[in-house]
N, C-alpha and C positions, 0 to 999 in steps of 0.2 A: 438616804437623804438625811443630811445633818440639820438639826433644828437648833437655833440659838436664841437665847433671851425670850423663850416662849412662856406664855402664861398657862399654867397647869391647873388653875382654879376650876372647880366644878361650875357648870352653868347655874345661874341663879334660878331658884324655884319660885314660882308665883304662889305666895302664901295668903291665906285668908285668916284674919284675926277674929272675926265674928264667929262664935260657936254655932249659931243658927245657920250661917252661910256654909260652914263646913259640913254640918249635918245634911243640909239640903243637897249640897254637891255630892256628898257620899251616897245618899239615897238615889239621886239621879244617875250617878255612875254605875251603881249596882244594878239598877233597873235596866240601864242600857246594856251592860255586860250580859245580863240574863237574856235579854232580847236577842243579842248577837249570837249567843250560844244556841238558842232555840232556832234561829234562822240557819245556823250552820248545820244543826241536826236535820232540819227539813231539807236542806240542799243535799246532804249526804244520803238521806232517804230517797230523794228523787234520782240521785246518781245510781244507787243500787237498783232501783226499779228499771232504769234505762239499760243498765248492764245485764239484768236478767232477761229483758226483752231481746237484746242482741245475742245473748247466749242461747236463748230458745231458738232463734232463727238459724244460728250456726249449728246447733245440735240437730235440727231438722235436716239441714243440708248434709251433715255428716252421716246420718242414718241412711239417707237415700244414696249417698256415694258408696257406703259400705255394701248396700244391696246391689248396686251396679257392678262393684268389684272390678272397675276398670274396663268394663265391656264397651267396645267401640260401637258407633252407630252402624247398624246393619242395613245398608242401603238396599232398598227393594223388599226388605222384610216387613211383615205386618206390624212390627214393633217400632219401625223407623220414626213415624210421626210422634208417637207417644214419647219415645226417647228424646227427640229434639225439644218437645214441649217441656219435659222434665228438666232438661239442661237450662232452658230459658227461665224456668221458675227458680232454679238454684241460683242463677245469676242475679235474678231480681231480689231474692232473699238476701244475698250477699250485699247488694247495694242498700237494701233497707236496713241491714244490721249496722251499716256505717253511721247512719244518722243518730240512733240512740247512743252509740259509743261516743260520738262527738258531743252529744248533749251531756252524757255522764262526765266527760272531762271538764266541760264548762261548769257544771254544777259543783264539781270538786274544787275547781279554782275559786268559785264564789264562796264556798264553805271555808277555804283556806284564808281568803281575804277577811272573812268575818272574825276569825280567831287569830289572825296574824297580829302580834303586838306592835309591829312597825307600821301598820296601816292606821292612819288617823282619818276617821270618817267625819264629815261635816255634821252628822247626826249625833256625834259624841258630845255630851254636855261639857266635857273637859277638853274639847278639841283645841280651843285657844291656848289653854295652859300647856298642853302637850306640844303644840306647834312652837310656842315661845321657848320651851325647853330645847327642842330640836334646833331652833334658830340659834340659840346661844351656843350649842355644841358646834354648829357649823361655823359660827363666827370665830370660835377658838381655833378650829382646824384651818380656817382661812388665814388667820394671823400667823399660825405656824408656818404655812407654806409661803406666806409673804416675807417672813423673816429668815427663811431657810437659805443656806448657802449652796451654790451650784458650781459645777466645773465646766468651763467652756469647752474643754477638749473632749468631753464625752458626747457620743452620738445623741441626736435629739430625742430618740425614742427611749433612751435609758432614764432611770429614775432620777439621777443627779444632774440631768441636763437642764439648761434654762427653758428649753421648749417644753419639757415634761412638766416643769413647775407652772408654766403659763397655762397649759391645758388643765391642770388641776385647779388653778385659781379661777379659770373661766367656768369650769364645771361646778365648783362650790358656789361661786357667785350667782350662777343661774339658779341653783337650788335655793339660795338665800332669798333671791327676788321672788321666786314662786311662793315660798312659805310666808314671806311678809305680805304678799298680796292676798293669800288665803286668810291670814289673820285679819287684814283690813276688811275683806269681804264678809267674814263671819261677824265682825263687830258691826258692820253696816246692817246685816240681817237682824242682829239682836236689838239694834236701835230702832227698827221699824215698829210702828204702832200696830196693835192688834186690829184686824179687819174682820168684820162680820156684816155683810151686806146682802140683802135679798132683793132681786129685781126680776120681775116676770116669773116668780116661783123658783128662780135659780139662786141658790145661796153660794156666795163666795166668802170663805173665811180662812183665817190662819190658825194653825195648830203649832204653837211654839214648842210644845213638849216633843212633838214628832218632827219638827222642822219642816213642815209641809204646808203648802197652800192648797186648799181643797175646794172643789166645785161639786155641789150636790144638786142634781137635777130632780124634778118631780117624778120623772120616769126615765125610761131608756131614750136617749136623744137620737136624732136622726143620723143616718149614715154620714151625711156631710159634716155634721158637728163632731162626730166621733173621729172622722178622718182629720179634721182641723185640730182637735185636741191632741191626737197622736203626733201630728206634724209639729206641734209647738211644745213637745216635751211632756205632756200630761199622760199619766198612765192610770189605768183602772185598778182600784184597790178593792178586791172582793171582801176583805175584812171590814173596811170602813164604809164600803158602798159609795165611794166618791172617786172622782177624777182628781189626781193630785200630782204635784211636783215640788221640788225644794223651793223654799221661800226665797224670793229675790224681787227686786224692783221690776225686772222684766216679767217675771211670772205674774205679779199683781197686775201689771199693765195688760198683759194678754188675757188674763182671766176676766177682767172688767170689760174688755172688748167683746169677748165671747158672751158674757152675761148680757150686754146691751144688744147683741145681735139675735138673741134667742127670743122667740115668741112665748106666749103663755102656754101653748100646747107643746112646747119643747122642740119646735122646729124653727128653722131660720125664717126671718121675715123675707117675703118674696122680693122686696126691693133691695135687700142686702145680699141675696144669694148670687154667686157667680160660679161657673163650672170649675171644679177642682183641677181639671187637666190643663187649665190655662195658668195655674199658679206656678210661680218660680220655685226653684229647688231649695232656696234658703228658708227653712221652717220658722226661723225667728223673725223674718222680715215679711213673710206672706202668710196670712191666715184666711183660709177659705176664699182665696182670690182677692182679698182686700189688702191694699198696700199699707204696711205699718213702717214707721221710721225705725232705723236701727237703734237699739238701746245699748 
């Protein structure tokens, strides 16, 4: 592909002139990076643990198979039933070994995402700056493809064809829109006011440092509330002892609804309770059988 009259300038970097802001940003970034490394180590440790469990099950099957040494089932012999049971156990262990191996692969992918430099997490204190840099790079690439020359005689799937350029422009344009939307969403979250409200002994508050909206109950909530929390994107944090999800207007709205529905004893008000099996499948629209408007 031939590029003409293209701008090769490096994307603009978002600079901070205030030394205090630079120091705070640097400290926050270092703390975030250390936290990501610790999470990656934890995921790798869990992956190793799962793989050891799978290896143990496979080793057990291998030792039994070596003892059998390819002996077929002797029909009518006193060992027939035991032989069949042992084969069933071996099959069951093989199936059980597949689950920890799949979990190990999942944990390794999570660890890779934590240390992958191309992955920009919304929890990163420098997420907006990084996304702006990536957006600037994409805009330069988009301009290059826009000004590139094509050959009408080339097949559409070749690099110098008009169709190929159109596909590239569509792909880059889609990435640009997604990143710009993420930047606006992150700015909206940063502009939200701090919340710390306690109703019926249930505390709802924001933690801007961790980018989380947290719900603290006086004790373990009922099964209905736990199900409703999970259906609406909240997850239990053993470290913080709270139910939490990323900060957003929708998260705040749902948390306040949950807070208003919980009684002093940590259970739902009888007048507000409805069977969960009647709830629709959209977790952001239905909470514990109560209709919420789409946010």
